[in-house]
Residue frames relative to the residue before (quaternion, step in Angstrom):
aa qw qx qy qz dx dy dz
X 1.0000 0.0000 0.0000 0.0000 0.00 0.00 0.00
X 0.2257 -0.7623 0.5954 0.1162 3.57 -0.95 0.94
X 0.1114 -0.8352 0.5384 -0.0143 3.54 -0.55 1.25
X 0.2156 -0.7402 0.6234 0.1301 3.55 -1.06 0.84
X 0.1038 -0.7615 0.6369 0.0619 3.59 -0.94 0.95
X 0.1677 -0.7442 0.6348 0.1229 3.59 -0.75 0.99
X 0.7546 0.2602 -0.2419 0.5517 3.58 -0.98 0.83
X 0.2558 0.8379 -0.4528 0.1656 3.56 1.20 0.59
X 0.6751 0.4679 -0.3107 0.4783 3.62 1.20 -0.24
X 0.5168 0.6454 -0.4084 0.3867 3.57 1.30 0.04
X 0.7719 -0.3687 0.2535 0.4517 3.55 -1.34 -0.05
X 0.7319 0.3870 -0.2306 0.5112 3.59 0.65 -1.09
X 0.6377 0.5659 -0.3240 0.4099 3.57 0.95 -0.90
X 0.6650 0.5105 -0.3073 0.4502 3.57 0.91 -0.91
X 0.6876 0.4738 -0.2861 0.4699 3.58 0.84 -0.97
X 0.6450 0.5163 -0.3177 0.4654 3.59 0.99 -0.82
X 0.6107 0.5593 -0.3299 0.4532 3.58 1.00 -0.90
X 0.6482 0.5292 -0.2983 0.4592 3.57 0.90 -1.02
X 0.7241 0.4716 -0.2506 0.4365 3.54 0.73 -1.15
X 0.6479 0.5129 -0.3284 0.4576 3.60 0.99 -0.76
X 0.6426 0.5086 -0.3242 0.4725 3.59 1.01 -0.77
X 0.6166 0.5413 -0.3355 0.4628 3.59 1.08 -0.76
X 0.7257 0.4121 -0.2248 0.5029 3.57 1.12 -0.72
X 0.5417 -0.6948 0.3509 0.3174 3.56 1.31 0.50
X 0.3607 0.6775 -0.5468 0.3346 3.56 1.02 0.79
X 0.3960 -0.6410 0.5849 0.3003 3.54 -1.27 0.41
X 0.0401 -0.8405 0.5381 -0.0489 3.58 -0.59 1.16
X 0.1096 -0.7404 0.6599 0.0657 3.53 -1.16 0.81
X 0.2133 -0.7764 0.5803 0.1221 3.59 -0.86 0.95
X 0.0561 -0.7622 0.6419 0.0625 3.55 -1.27 0.44
X 0.2117 0.7684 -0.5767 0.1794 3.56 -0.75 1.05
X 0.5870 -0.5817 0.4361 0.3563 3.56 -1.28 0.43
X 0.7908 0.1885 -0.1076 0.5723 3.56 1.19 -0.45
X 0.5870 -0.5636 0.4416 0.3778 3.53 -1.26 0.41
X 0.5463 -0.6045 0.4659 0.3451 3.54 -1.26 0.39
X 0.3089 -0.7921 0.5006 0.1630 3.57 -0.57 1.14
X 0.6685 0.5358 -0.2945 0.4235 3.56 1.22 -0.41
X 0.8177 0.1271 -0.0246 0.5609 3.58 1.01 -0.80
X 0.3643 -0.7501 0.5165 0.1947 3.56 -0.45 1.21
X 0.6445 0.5483 -0.3346 0.4147 3.61 0.99 -0.80
X 0.6183 0.5453 -0.3521 0.4431 3.60 1.13 -0.53
X 0.5924 0.5909 -0.3644 0.4089 3.59 1.12 -0.60
X 0.6043 0.5621 -0.3540 0.4399 3.58 1.13 -0.60
X 0.7341 0.3834 -0.2095 0.5199 3.57 1.23 -0.50
X 0.6257 0.5644 -0.3081 0.4416 3.57 1.33 0.12
X 0.2689 -0.7093 0.6295 0.1683 3.53 -1.06 0.86
X 0.2367 -0.7695 0.5782 0.1321 3.58 -0.71 1.07
X 0.3512 0.7285 -0.5200 0.2750 3.55 -0.64 1.11
X 0.4632 -0.6691 0.5251 0.2490 3.52 -1.39 0.15
X 0.4168 -0.7338 0.4821 0.2353 3.58 -0.73 1.05
X 0.5732 0.5649 -0.3862 0.4507 3.57 1.27 -0.07
X 0.7040 0.4361 -0.2428 0.5051 3.58 1.27 -0.34
X 0.4250 -0.7282 0.4808 0.2406 3.56 -0.57 1.17
X 0.6442 0.5390 -0.3331 0.4283 3.59 1.01 -0.79
X 0.6395 0.5048 -0.3249 0.4803 3.60 1.16 -0.58
X 0.6264 0.5399 -0.3313 0.4542 3.57 1.04 -0.79
X 0.6322 0.5524 -0.3267 0.4343 3.57 1.09 -0.70
X 0.5708 0.5861 -0.3801 0.4314 3.62 1.27 -0.23
X 0.5722 0.6045 -0.3803 0.4031 3.60 1.21 -0.43
X 0.5147 -0.6251 0.4777 0.3408 3.62 -0.94 0.78
X 0.4206 -0.7383 0.4759 0.2269 3.56 -0.99 0.83
X 0.6464 0.5489 -0.3214 0.4213 3.61 1.22 -0.40
X 0.2493 0.7742 -0.5236 0.2536 3.56 0.86 1.09
X 0.3288 -0.7490 0.5423 0.1916 3.57 -1.03 0.81
X 0.8067 0.0222 0.0405 0.5892 3.58 1.04 -0.79
X 0.2207 -0.7631 0.5958 0.1182 3.58 -1.01 0.87
X 0.1118 -0.7347 0.6628 0.0912 3.56 -1.08 0.82
X 0.1356 -0.8351 0.5325 0.0275 3.56 -0.25 1.30
X 0.0001 -0.8195 0.5683 -0.0740 3.54 -0.16 1.39
X 0.5523 0.6647 -0.3883 0.3199 3.59 1.10 -0.68
X 0.2963 0.7337 -0.5677 0.2274 3.57 -0.84 1.03
X 0.4185 -0.5940 0.6006 0.3337 3.50 -1.37 0.25
X 0.0761 -0.8995 0.4281 -0.0431 3.53 -0.17 1.34
X 0.5568 0.5920 -0.4212 0.4026 3.63 1.15 0.08
X 0.4414 -0.7535 0.4168 0.2522 3.56 -0.30 1.32
X 0.7332 0.4344 -0.2637 0.4519 3.58 0.68 -1.05
X 0.5709 0.5814 -0.3795 0.4382 3.60 1.14 -0.56
X 0.7015 0.4648 -0.2653 0.4705 3.56 1.03 -0.81
X 0.5378 0.5556 -0.4071 0.4862 3.57 1.30 -0.22
X 0.6807 0.4767 -0.2736 0.4842 3.58 0.99 -0.89
X 0.8095 0.1119 -0.0149 0.5762 3.58 0.96 -0.88
X 0.1430 -0.8575 0.4884 0.0759 3.61 0.31 1.24
X 0.4745 0.6531 -0.4502 0.3817 3.61 1.22 -0.19
X 0.5941 0.5750 -0.3565 0.4352 3.59 1.16 -0.60
X 0.6215 0.5230 -0.3326 0.4790 3.58 1.15 -0.61
X 0.6146 0.5384 -0.3384 0.4667 3.56 1.04 -0.77
X 0.6285 0.5427 -0.3300 0.4490 3.59 1.01 -0.81
X 0.6085 0.5595 -0.3537 0.4377 3.60 1.04 -0.75
X 0.6761 0.4926 -0.2919 0.4637 3.57 0.93 -0.89
X 0.6665 0.5052 -0.3057 0.4550 3.58 0.93 -0.89
X 0.6770 0.4911 -0.3112 0.4513 3.60 0.89 -0.87
X 0.6294 0.5099 -0.3395 0.4782 3.60 1.06 -0.67
X 0.6225 0.5244 -0.3316 0.4770 3.58 1.00 -0.79
X 0.6789 0.5069 -0.2970 0.4404 3.58 0.89 -0.94
X 0.6782 0.4705 -0.3115 0.4708 3.61 0.96 -0.78
X 0.6130 0.5266 -0.3483 0.4749 3.61 1.11 -0.58
X 0.6406 0.5095 -0.3171 0.4791 3.58 1.06 -0.74
X 0.6007 0.5446 -0.3422 0.4749 3.57 1.11 -0.73
X 0.6527 0.5108 -0.3022 0.4709 3.57 0.97 -0.89
X 0.6661 0.5097 -0.3025 0.4528 3.58 0.90 -0.94
X 0.6622 0.5250 -0.2963 0.4451 3.56 0.91 -0.99
X 0.7843 0.3408 -0.1553 0.4946 3.58 0.97 -0.91
X 0.4575 -0.7263 0.4142 0.3028 3.55 1.34 0.35
X 0.3226 0.7024 -0.5433 0.3279 3.57 0.96 1.00
X 0.1213 -0.8643 0.4874 0.0259 3.58 -0.38 1.17
X 0.6816 0.4192 -0.3076 0.5148 3.59 1.20 0.47
X 0.1050 0.7819 -0.6089 0.0823 3.57 -0.86 0.99
X 0.1560 -0.7253 0.6615 0.1096 3.55 -1.13 0.79
X 0.1270 -0.8241 0.5515 0.0220 3.55 -0.61 1.17
X 0.3063 -0.7575 0.5500 0.1728 3.57 -0.86 0.97
X 0.0487 -0.7858 0.6163 -0.0169 3.53 -0.55 1.23
X 0.4537 -0.7123 0.4992 0.1935 3.56 -1.28 -0.20
X 0.5804 -0.5566 0.4699 0.3640 3.53 -1.29 0.45
X 0.5270 0.6474 -0.4067 0.3712 3.60 1.20 -0.38
X 0.5470 0.6246 -0.4019 0.3862 3.60 1.18 -0.40
X 0.6402 0.5444 -0.3270 0.4323 3.62 1.18 -0.50
X 0.2867 -0.7818 0.5066 0.2234 3.59 1.14 -0.58
X 0.6381 -0.4960 0.4092 0.4235 3.55 -1.28 -0.45
X 0.0416 0.8017 -0.5883 0.0970 3.54 -0.40 1.28
X 0.6105 -0.5493 0.4108 0.3961 3.58 -1.22 0.42
X 0.6934 0.4210 -0.2529 0.5273 3.55 1.05 -0.82
X 0.3447 -0.7878 0.4754 0.1858 3.59 -0.45 1.21
X 0.7265 0.4009 -0.2410 0.5035 3.61 0.88 -0.92
X 0.1360 -0.8481 0.5119 0.0136 3.57 -0.52 1.21
X 0.2511 -0.7195 0.6308 0.1461 3.52 -1.08 0.91
X 0.7059 -0.5057 0.2970 0.3971 3.56 -1.24 0.48
X 0.7234 0.4306 -0.2638 0.4708 3.62 1.01 -0.67
X 0.5011 0.6770 -0.4099 0.3501 3.61 1.25 0.26
X 0.4560 0.6819 -0.4662 0.3314 3.62 1.21 -0.02
X 0.0369 0.7641 -0.6406 0.0670 3.56 -0.94 1.01
X 0.4456 -0.7371 0.4339 0.2644 3.59 -0.52 1.15
X 0.5731 0.5987 -0.3883 0.4029 3.62 1.16 -0.39
X 0.6808 0.4682 -0.2871 0.4847 3.59 1.24 -0.39
X 0.3575 0.7488 -0.4868 0.2731 3.58 1.28 0.14
X 0.2487 -0.8357 0.4834 0.0775 3.57 -0.62 1.20
X 0.8352 0.1136 0.0262 0.5374 3.59 1.03 -0.69
X 0.6504 -0.4900 0.3893 0.4306 3.60 -1.24 0.22
X 0.6133 0.5368 -0.3592 0.4547 3.61 1.06 -0.66
X 0.6428 0.5162 -0.3089 0.4743 3.56 0.92 -0.93
X 0.6556 0.5156 -0.3071 0.4582 3.58 0.94 -0.91
X 0.6570 0.5135 -0.3197 0.4499 3.58 0.97 -0.82
X 0.6726 0.4871 -0.3099 0.4629 3.60 0.96 -0.75
X 0.6123 0.5208 -0.3462 0.4837 3.58 1.08 -0.66
X 0.6569 0.5059 -0.3040 0.4692 3.58 0.93 -0.91
X 0.6360 0.5323 -0.3225 0.4563 3.57 0.99 -0.84
X 0.6470 0.5153 -0.3191 0.4627 3.57 0.91 -0.92
X 0.6635 0.5098 -0.3110 0.4507 3.58 0.88 -0.93
X 0.6125 0.5326 -0.3423 0.4733 3.60 1.06 -0.71
X 0.6468 0.5201 -0.3138 0.4612 3.58 0.92 -0.95
X 0.6661 0.5003 -0.3061 0.4608 3.60 0.88 -0.94
X 0.6766 0.5094 -0.2985 0.4399 3.58 0.94 -0.89
X 0.6526 0.5103 -0.3242 0.4568 3.60 1.04 -0.72
X 0.5851 0.5357 -0.3834 0.4730 3.58 1.17 -0.38
X 0.6894 0.4920 -0.2836 0.4498 3.56 0.88 -0.93
X 0.7587 0.4028 -0.2066 0.4685 3.56 0.92 -0.93
X 0.8342 0.2090 -0.0541 0.5075 3.58 0.91 -0.91
X 0.4482 -0.7328 0.4206 0.2920 3.60 1.31 0.25
X 0.3603 0.6712 -0.5496 0.3430 3.58 0.97 0.88
X 0.2541 -0.8035 0.5227 0.1291 3.57 -0.28 1.26
X 0.1725 -0.8202 0.5449 0.0246 3.55 -1.05 0.82
X 0.0565 -0.6749 0.7155 0.1715 3.43 -1.54 0.05
X 0.1668 -0.7664 0.6141 0.0878 3.58 -0.82 1.01
X 0.1055 -0.7886 0.6053 0.0247 3.56 -0.83 1.07
X 0.1861 -0.7804 0.5892 0.0961 3.56 -0.71 1.07
X 0.1925 -0.8084 0.5529 0.0615 3.55 -0.41 1.29
X 0.1470 -0.7858 0.5951 0.0823 3.55 -1.28 0.38
X 0.8534 -0.1952 0.1131 0.4700 3.57 -0.69 1.19
X 0.0657 0.8115 -0.5716 0.1021 3.55 0.63 1.15
X 0.0176 0.8040 -0.5921 0.0526 3.57 -0.89 0.96
X 0.4286 0.6886 -0.5208 0.2662 3.53 -1.28 0.35
X 0.8247 -0.2392 0.1735 0.4823 3.55 -1.23 -0.53
X 0.8142 0.3110 -0.2396 0.4277 3.53 -1.40 0.37
X 0.6077 0.5358 -0.3678 0.4564 3.60 1.13 0.51
X 0.0052 0.8010 -0.5970 0.0442 3.57 -0.50 1.22
X 0.3907 0.7514 -0.4525 0.2794 3.57 1.26 0.35
X 0.5578 -0.5678 0.4717 0.3794 3.54 -1.34 -0.26
X 0.2624 0.7365 -0.5662 0.2608 3.57 1.06 0.67
X 0.7360 -0.4938 0.2363 0.3982 3.52 -1.21 0.64
X 0.7431 0.4329 -0.2601 0.4390 3.61 0.60 -1.08
X 0.6886 0.4471 -0.3280 0.4674 3.68 0.71 -0.80
X 0.6207 0.5380 -0.3427 0.4560 3.59 1.09 -0.67
X 0.6444 0.5157 -0.3167 0.4675 3.59 0.98 -0.86
X 0.6648 0.5065 -0.3057 0.4562 3.58 0.90 -0.95
X 0.6680 0.5158 -0.3022 0.4431 3.56 0.86 -0.99
X 0.7163 0.4549 -0.2627 0.4593 3.58 0.82 -0.99
X 0.6807 0.4906 -0.2989 0.4546 3.56 0.96 -0.83
X 0.5731 0.5661 -0.3773 0.4568 3.57 1.14 -0.54
X 0.7403 0.3926 -0.1978 0.5087 3.56 1.10 -0.84
X 0.4446 -0.7258 0.4173 0.3184 3.57 1.37 0.22
X 0.3679 0.7107 -0.5066 0.3208 3.57 1.10 0.75
X 0.5523 -0.5760 0.4688 0.3787 3.57 -1.21 0.44
X 0.1922 -0.7764 0.5909 0.1056 3.57 -1.15 0.65
X 0.2758 -0.7545 0.5770 0.1475 3.55 -1.19 0.66
X 0.1113 -0.7653 0.6310 0.0613 3.54 -1.05 0.85
X 0.2439 -0.7936 0.5460 0.1125 3.55 -0.68 1.15
X 0.7849 0.2176 -0.2085 0.5414 3.53 -0.05 1.36
X 0.3380 -0.7804 0.4955 0.1764 3.56 -0.23 1.30
X 0.7938 0.2641 -0.1228 0.5339 3.58 0.95 -0.91
X 0.3175 0.7679 -0.5041 0.2353 3.59 1.22 0.32
X 0.0244 -0.8074 0.5853 -0.0701 3.54 -0.77 1.15
X 0.0451 0.8189 -0.5653 0.0884 3.57 -0.66 1.14
X 0.4800 -0.6457 0.5231 0.2812 3.52 -1.36 0.32
X 0.1283 -0.8142 0.5652 0.0334 3.60 -0.40 1.26
X 0.1559 -0.8090 0.5660 0.0285 3.56 -0.87 1.05
X 0.3640 -0.7199 0.5440 0.2308 3.59 -0.68 1.05
X 0.6232 -0.6241 0.3255 0.3408 3.56 -0.92 0.96
X 0.6641 0.5081 -0.3287 0.4391 3.61 0.95 -0.74
X 0.6005 0.5225 -0.3606 0.4862 3.59 1.15 -0.49
X 0.6297 0.5367 -0.3209 0.4609 3.58 1.01 -0.84
X 0.6886 0.4771 -0.2761 0.4711 3.58 0.83 -1.03
X 0.6068 0.5494 -0.3499 0.4557 3.58 1.06 -0.70
X 0.6355 0.5296 -0.3196 0.4621 3.58 1.04 -0.77
X 0.6473 0.5064 -0.3167 0.4735 3.58 1.03 -0.78
X 0.6785 0.4951 -0.2984 0.4534 3.58 0.87 -0.94
X 0.6306 0.5100 -0.3382 0.4773 3.60 1.02 -0.69
X 0.6217 0.5352 -0.3343 0.4640 3.59 1.11 -0.66
X 0.6208 0.5193 -0.3360 0.4817 3.59 1.08 -0.71
X 0.6942 0.5052 -0.2768 0.4314 3.55 0.80 -1.07
X 0.7826 0.3201 -0.1504 0.5123 3.57 1.01 -0.84
X 0.2488 0.8331 -0.4804 0.1153 3.58 1.30 0.14
X 0.7207 0.4667 -0.2781 0.4307 3.58 0.66 -1.06
X 0.6643 0.5055 -0.3033 0.4596 3.59 1.13 -0.61
X 0.8137 0.2664 -0.1080 0.5052 3.59 0.97 -0.82
X 0.2974 0.8015 -0.4836 0.1878 3.60 1.24 0.16
X 0.8153 0.2390 -0.2290 0.4752 3.51 -1.30 0.62
X 0.5433 0.5458 -0.4267 0.4742 3.50 1.00 1.06
X 0.2923 -0.7217 0.6031 0.1731 3.53 -1.33 0.44
X 0.0648 -0.8196 0.5689 -0.0187 3.56 -0.92 0.99
X 0.3772 -0.6502 0.6051 0.2623 3.53 -1.25 0.60
X 0.0589 -0.7651 0.6409 0.0208 3.56 -0.90 0.99
X 0.3331 0.7121 -0.5324 0.3138 3.56 -0.25 1.32
X 0.6652 -0.4952 0.3582 0.4289 3.58 -1.25 -0.21
X 0.3878 -0.7243 0.4766 0.3127 3.56 1.17 -0.61
X 0.6921 0.4031 -0.2646 0.5372 3.58 1.32 0.22
X 0.3512 -0.7514 0.5250 0.1906 3.56 -1.05 0.78
X 0.0836 -0.7783 0.6212 0.0357 3.55 -1.13 0.75
X 0.4049 -0.6752 0.5525 0.2737 3.57 -0.96 0.85
X 0.5533 -0.6268 0.4344 0.3351 3.56 -1.00 0.84
X 0.6289 0.5394 -0.3397 0.4451 3.58 1.00 -0.78
X 0.6585 0.5046 -0.3124 0.4627 3.61 1.02 -0.76
X 0.6225 0.5255 -0.3350 0.4734 3.59 1.05 -0.77
X 0.6460 0.5214 -0.3141 0.4607 3.58 0.97 -0.86
X 0.6612 0.5104 -0.3082 0.4553 3.59 0.99 -0.82
X 0.6137 0.5324 -0.3466 0.4688 3.60 1.07 -0.70
X 0.6594 0.5012 -0.3021 0.4719 3.58 0.94 -0.91
X 0.6453 0.5329 -0.3171 0.4461 3.57 0.94 -0.90
X 0.6711 0.4946 -0.2919 0.4688 3.56 0.95 -0.91
X 0.6589 0.5235 -0.3078 0.4439 3.58 0.93 -0.93
X 0.7322 0.4123 -0.2197 0.4956 3.58 1.04 -0.82
X 0.3068 -0.7519 0.5077 0.2878 3.58 1.32 -0.28
X 0.2686 0.8032 -0.4789 0.2311 3.52 1.07 0.88
X 0.3122 -0.7311 0.5732 0.1986 3.55 -1.22 0.50
X 0.2897 0.7828 -0.4996 0.2317 3.58 1.24 0.42
X 0.3770 -0.7000 0.5625 0.2268 3.54 -1.09 0.77
X 0.2546 -0.7617 0.5792 0.1396 3.59 -0.95 0.93
X 0.1180 -0.8042 0.5820 0.0225 3.57 -0.64 1.18
X 0.2634 -0.7691 0.5654 0.1393 3.58 -0.88 0.97
X 0.0854 -0.7914 0.6053 0.0024 3.54 -0.88 1.05
X 0.6367 -0.5148 0.4051 0.4068 3.56 -1.33 0.19
X 0.6230 -0.5252 0.4190 0.4006 3.57 -1.23 0.47
X 0.3868 -0.7222 0.5264 0.2271 3.56 -1.08 0.73
X 0.6354 -0.5403 0.4018 0.3780 3.56 -1.21 0.58
X 0.8416 0.2763 -0.1853 0.4255 3.53 -1.11 0.78
X 0.6464 0.5462 -0.3230 0.4237 3.60 1.21 -0.15
X 0.4779 -0.6414 0.5200 0.2997 3.56 -1.12 0.74
X 0.3499 -0.7804 0.4922 0.1624 3.57 -0.83 1.04
X 0.8076 0.0116 0.0170 0.5894 3.60 0.96 -0.84
X 0.1958 0.7740 -0.5806 0.1597 3.54 -0.81 1.05
X 0.0469 0.7337 -0.6773 0.0278 3.52 -1.12 0.88
X 0.3942 -0.7355 0.5036 0.2237 3.59 -0.89 0.94
X 0.2859 -0.6649 0.6565 0.2125 3.52 -1.17 0.71
X 0.0857 -0.8441 0.5293 0.0023 3.60 -0.36 1.23
X 0.3133 0.7886 -0.4860 0.2092 3.58 1.23 0.31
X 0.6316 0.5323 -0.3397 0.4498 3.61 1.01 -0.72
X 0.6644 0.4918 -0.2969 0.4781 3.60 0.96 -0.88
X 0.6288 0.5345 -0.3345 0.4549 3.58 1.03 -0.77
X 0.7064 0.4766 -0.2596 0.4544 3.56 0.91 -0.96
X 0.7993 0.3497 -0.1704 0.4581 3.58 0.70 -1.08
X 0.7521 0.3510 -0.2007 0.5204 3.60 1.07 -0.71
X 0.3035 -0.7368 0.5150 0.3158 3.57 1.29 -0.47
X 0.2411 0.7869 -0.5095 0.2510 3.52 1.10 0.91
X 0.0377 0.8064 -0.5860 0.0702 3.58 -0.77 1.04
X 0.2117 -0.7813 0.5722 0.1316 3.62 -0.17 1.19
X 0.1646 -0.8337 0.5247 0.0500 3.59 -0.81 0.98
X 0.6606 0.5236 -0.3113 0.4388 3.59 1.21 -0.25
X 0.2732 -0.7415 0.5967 0.1401 3.56 -0.48 1.24
X 0.6849 -0.5278 0.3087 0.3962 3.58 -1.17 0.58
X 0.6682 0.5000 -0.3254 0.4446 3.64 0.87 -0.82
X 0.6481 0.5059 -0.3103 0.4771 3.58 1.01 -0.83
X 0.6700 0.5096 -0.2944 0.4525 3.58 0.91 -0.94
X 0.6636 0.4940 -0.3006 0.4747 3.58 1.00 -0.84
X 0.6275 0.5379 -0.3327 0.4541 3.57 1.02 -0.79
X 0.6638 0.4906 -0.2957 0.4808 3.59 0.96 -0.88
X 0.6403 0.5325 -0.3174 0.4535 3.57 1.02 -0.83
X 0.6665 0.5009 -0.2964 0.4658 3.57 0.89 -0.98
X 0.6264 0.5295 -0.3346 0.4639 3.59 1.00 -0.78
X 0.6556 0.5075 -0.3134 0.4630 3.57 0.95 -0.87
X 0.6735 0.4943 -0.3009 0.4600 3.61 0.89 -0.92
X 0.6220 0.5407 -0.3454 0.4489 3.60 1.02 -0.71
X 0.6894 0.4790 -0.2764 0.4680 3.56 1.03 -0.80
């Protein structure tokens, strides 16, 4: 099987690329930038922009399955600059058109827990998405992307698996996402800010996330045209995660609590029973183990 990964130089993309090559898949990457972590992956990567049709035309047409990870993914950044959310919708449309044009009938799409919004019920099943709870332009873009994916199956027989990820953390992440930001600042003994005293989210170690994607590839024909939550299935308060990192690093950083920010989901835990049953997905990294591995990677 020949697999295309969009966003292949990103956090999830890099780890997935590694694992697929280890499992003897033929892989083509596509990203706006080269992979800074692995020179060998660059030999298999097309550098280009999914907003540009001429760049998309550089991708080989003999692809069997597309894994569409590429997106502008920082929720609050898209509140500040909603044009980034528009780009998410256009790039998903463009990759679906690429699939249609080249008769590629399999796509795995990376969606987000943000599609659930802020609901009274914290633990969310896949059918709990309601557009009235949409909190942000990022959330709106992922909902729109999912709807595009569903529509292309109905109209053009492009089969899909939609995976809704939640706070993926671990190696290959130098962003300002919560965990890498906490580690970076606490290593330097800088004060850290947490937006939401009672904010509780489902954090997923990267290898559990990638395992969910690989199981989706392996079982694609059996479970196609389904949507799955890929997460730990357990909630962690942000303040507690920060305290674990602080203790592990023996940091003297001061933790400051701030009000929740506009557009962000306040409480979310994934119901992963569907993924467990149909994909045989089994997350194995508890938060303390995952954070310990992450901190070790960042130290190195």
